[in-house]
Structure formats: C-alpha cells, structure tokens
Steps between C-alpha positions, in 0.01 A plus 500: 500500500551805280192418299293462818620840627417656165144364517430609858672843474190689380290340777770572757473871426128496555546291819743763642269785394196327653681416822614857551148633446350252745744625761402862420128429518534323835721773645261778391191312618654433841583867552227670301390690810834677512473607136150623540596712795765688304415868429704743290505867602600803283864466600485126409365581149793746457748219586328272251521768229871538574548122491326482161718776362821341627399160359435658155844668519648164596367340178624789291841461667495126425434577138797740490722234664392256223631745241838486682493123447420548130794746477729225632388279209533803264137501390362810318177543702519855652438589863157658442379219277653234723314639804177516305534138379582383848198670662250401226606135512530485875131448568507187282679307778159441660385295206518115509853371443672806648717540188308737271672813637828337404372415152390857447837638595684250285286587198552873554876475523529250211327738255821697457748300708618153584242237611762319695601811692132573559452151650801542731395850610159375620660204677773706662259760639305264736825333612636836605170588666511172694858564606416854609194384703713232669763749595246758632317229693819366660621849588171613653466173685810586697361846595168337606669286761570171324873569541461366853425161344713487194778745581678719253598206275161459339500834314874464415443148356186621323685797350782277375256258343309785330810677367658176373163392349480801274858452369506476119646148504218366711229721353589406137461131574177556691351735247575269213352206689184696569475613141448135397153526645418764238427433136776307320587795275533728806723242679731474201533879471557544871787250513689720261499795750706532812489738799837672476495716809394468863143638526572701814304818397186315399527298828520820704205626300296197595587553863347848464185342344459258791554782745230720335260211490564424866445871587157482338430185704595677827287810411202274442539360853546853637161594349333234718702500823779680683844384396813551711852535365587162659227328285622636166778240458255227574266627231792528249601144582148362460451689173831400347465129568130494410564684174796273423291183543221655293754555226653150491214267597335355185126490443428844652458777236649812635569324831128511578437307826862401556600857601196539733538157665872555564449852640231370741734222616796732564320778679410485867128563545556634849711785353311535176130435572392645165732276297225326303329826401834677433648219287179466297477877462861516384431234227211721379721809497773309317264388225352850474852649470593257221172564316536878525859488383405275205205718398700824522790342306268372232331838466830677444567280204162572348552879523 
C-alpha cells in the first residue's frame, strides 16, 4: 500500500492543483459580467496602494519573526541578513515543488551555522503561521456571527489545541518527523537539536503577520466596494482560513488556486459582490509585494 501511495503521490498533487483551477475557471466564467463591471476610482487606487504597502510590511515582519526563531536555535544569522535572506527566497515558493524557498533559507543559515537548526527553523515557521491563522480565523468567526452556531466553546477549544500544539514536547516530535522528508544528512543533523523553550514570542509574531495580511485583504475589498464594520470579521475569517488551506494543501505553489477557491466559498456573494475581482486582485498585489521586497532586498546586498 505504501508503495502504491508513493507512486501516485506526484500525480495526486497535480490532480488537486488541476481540480482547484477547474473550479476557479468555472466560477470566474459564470460571473465574468460582475468582474467586467468593476471600476476603480481614485480613492480605490489609494486603498490598493495602502494594501500593497501593508502587504510588503507584512513580509518584512515575517522575515523579522523568522530571525526570532533562528535566535531560539542560537544561529548566527543577524536580523538584517536574516530578513534579507527571507525576502529574497520568499518568491521561490511559487516554483514547482513549493520547497525551494525553504532550501534557500537552509543553505543561507548552514553557511555559518547548524544545518539541523536551519532545517528545524524553516519547518517551525509555517507551523507557527498555520497555528496563528487558525487562531485568528476562529476568533474572527465568533465576531462575524458564527458564535450563534458553535457557541463560545469553539474558539476556546481551538485556542487550547493551538497552544498545546506548539509545546516543545509536541513540536520536537513533529519537527523531527517532518525533517525526515528532507535530505538524509539534514534529517540526521536535525534530530540532534531540540526546541528548549516555548515559542510564544514567535507565535505572537506570526499572529501579527496574519493580521497584517488580512488587513491588506480587507483594504483590497474596500477599493472595490463599500465595507461596513460588521463585514470586517467575515473578511478576516475568510482570509485566515483561505490562507491556512493555501499553506497546508499540497500541489499548490504559494497556495495558488487553493486560497482563491476557499475565499470564494467562504464569502457571501450577496454581501461581497466584487469577491472574484477583489480576491484575484489581492493575489496580484501579494505577488507584487513579494517581488518588490525580494528585489529591494537583493539590491541592498549588491550595494
């Protein structure tokens, strides 16, 4: 059975990727008239510029948080260089395989530090991001009205699961298990390293990252339609869960397709008639932000 799963795994990724894109194509084609009718005025362009700026800042912030994780593992990569490496390699997540940004960071850290610690740092970061997105999504879902269905126990249970999940005892076992999927030399080196403290500060930092990204998402919608205060928690909920699925679903480099399909499914078209255009535009802004951050970071090294 294991051999069969190994053989079909590459094809399964392409199947998931293709299925998601078929859904997107059908959704866009069915509602192309709504997209074509969207017009952006001067105020809307201002909101988009602010959204782009905030998204760039969010990626810089994420790079800074990654240096906090490196500090936990006592790696010598400085804050400035760590942020630069993070931003330069970040754009590589859109390449096939969705691992090359990890490889670039491991290589950069291992030049003067521990390869095992480098492996664990790049594995711990997305785990903390996923936990942060889950917590933000659960919290905002209560504010958006889902508390009438699930009550207060859903966010409490979610919070407990998240906080227990990032405990060193659980994380060490999970990180070492994940490290086996890396090169054999990396896996051996990683097993010799343990997480000795609760990663609370990096976790709070990742919550800030998800919040900034969600704010850029909301501002993109604001550029295309009027948004009320009551709709903001709904947008935060949709963004958090869509971004989370884009992070964890295999076969989608950078979450392409998965994020969009999930956001479309979670948002109510009667309240957000510009959702297709807004979500697509946000993806464009996000890629632009990552590209700008990478280019600026690379140029600072060359100077």
